[in-house]
C-alpha positions as a printed Julia matrix, in Angstrom:
118×3 Matrix{Float64}:
 85.93  51.53  157.26
 88.41  53.93  156.16
 85.99  56.84  155.7
 82.24  57.78  155.82
 81.1   60.71  153.52
 78.02  62.34  155.14
 77.41  66.04  155.76
 77.58  65.71  159.5
 81.09  64.24  159.26
 82.36  66.62  156.57
 84.95  69.31  157.43
 82.82  71.83  155.45
 79.66  70.93  157.49
 78.65  74.59  157.75
 77.8   74.57  154.05
 75.52  71.66  154.49
 73.86  73.07  157.78
 72.33  75.9   155.59
 70.27  73.28  153.65
 69.14  70.81  156.27
 65.82  69.06  156.14
 62.85  70.59  157.98
 63.28  67.97  160.59
 66.99  69.04  161.01
 68.68  66.06  159.15
 70.9   65.91  156.14
 68.97  63.3   154.14
 69.61  59.73  153.56
 72.54  59.6   151.25
 76.01  58.51  152.32
 79.06  56.98  150.85
 81.64  54.79  152.48
 85.23  53.67  151.65
 86.97  50.71  153.1
 90.77  50.25  153.71
 90.86  47.94  150.5
 88.7   47.23  147.54
 88.29  43.56  148.67
 86.53  44.71  151.71
 84.26  46.95  149.79
 83.32  43.86  147.6
 82.62  41.8   150.54
 80.55  44.57  152.09
 78.5   45.05  148.98
 77.92  41.35  148.44
 76.85  40.78  152.02
 74.63  43.89  152.45
 70.9   42.69  152.38
 69.56  45.78  150.5
 68.26  46.33  147.02
 71.41  47.04  144.7
 71.46  49.75  142.08
 71.67  53.5   141.64
 69.21  55.68  143.65
 66.28  56.77  141.61
 64.1   58.21  144.35
 62.75  54.98  145.86
 61.44  54.58  149.42
 63.55  51.5   150.19
 67.39  51.34  150.87
 69.6   51.06  147.75
 73.26  50.2   147.69
 75.58  50.65  144.81
 79.28  50.37  143.92
 79.3   54.04  142.8
 82.59  54.42  141.12
 82.13  51.38  139.15
 78.65  52.47  138.04
 79.61  56.01  137.23
 83.14  55.78  135.93
 83.56  52.15  134.75
 85.68  53.07  131.73
 87.57  55.84  133.45
 88.55  54.3   136.89
 92.07  55.75  136.83
 90.73  59.31  135.94
 88.12  59.3   138.68
 90.79  58.21  141.27
 92.98  60.9   140.07
 90.27  63.32  141.46
 89.86  61.46  144.79
 86.94  59.14  143.97
 88.31  55.85  145.18
 87.44  52.57  143.19
 85.81  50.9   146.21
 83.36  53.64  147.17
 80.07  52.38  148.11
 77.15  54.77  147.88
 73.88  54.06  150.12
 70.59  55.83  149.73
 68.75  55.02  152.88
 65.08  54.15  152.67
 62.07  54.11  155.0
 62.78  50.79  156.56
 62.65  50.49  160.37
 65.79  51.79  162.03
 66.47  48.69  163.92
 66.3   46.61  160.71
 68.72  48.81  158.93
 71.15  48.64  161.96
 70.89  44.85  161.65
 71.49  44.86  157.93
 74.59  47.14  158.17
 76.05  45.39  161.22
 75.72  42.01  159.34
 77.45  43.35  156.29
 80.21  44.92  158.45
 80.68  41.72  160.32
 81.38  39.88  157.06
 84.12  42.36  156.4
 85.54  41.91  159.93
 85.59  38.12  159.53
 87.22  38.41  156.15
 89.9   40.84  157.72
 90.76  38.18  160.23
 91.38  35.86  157.3
 93.82  38.36  155.6
 91.88  38.92  152.42
């Protein structure tokens, strides 16, 4: 992965700290960007979650955010730092161990593909 977007990892973390959940977390929304768009596609295809935009469900959803939100204006979005291959994940209430397995499996698909020079 090239970058993970999550408040805990953000340079402006102090702004997010003021609005943490009652349990001390930042919520279940994060975005990731890979080193190339082909890896984002492989990850998205391999991840065993529901696919689509987050509409407040209690299960994990994965979406190709930039494609969904800016399909007809990809160059414009990229000009403002929204990379084409950005994948957004809304984490649900599944067991932590199961989610780790799901993400590890999708990341393994990217690793294997990287070895084959996508």
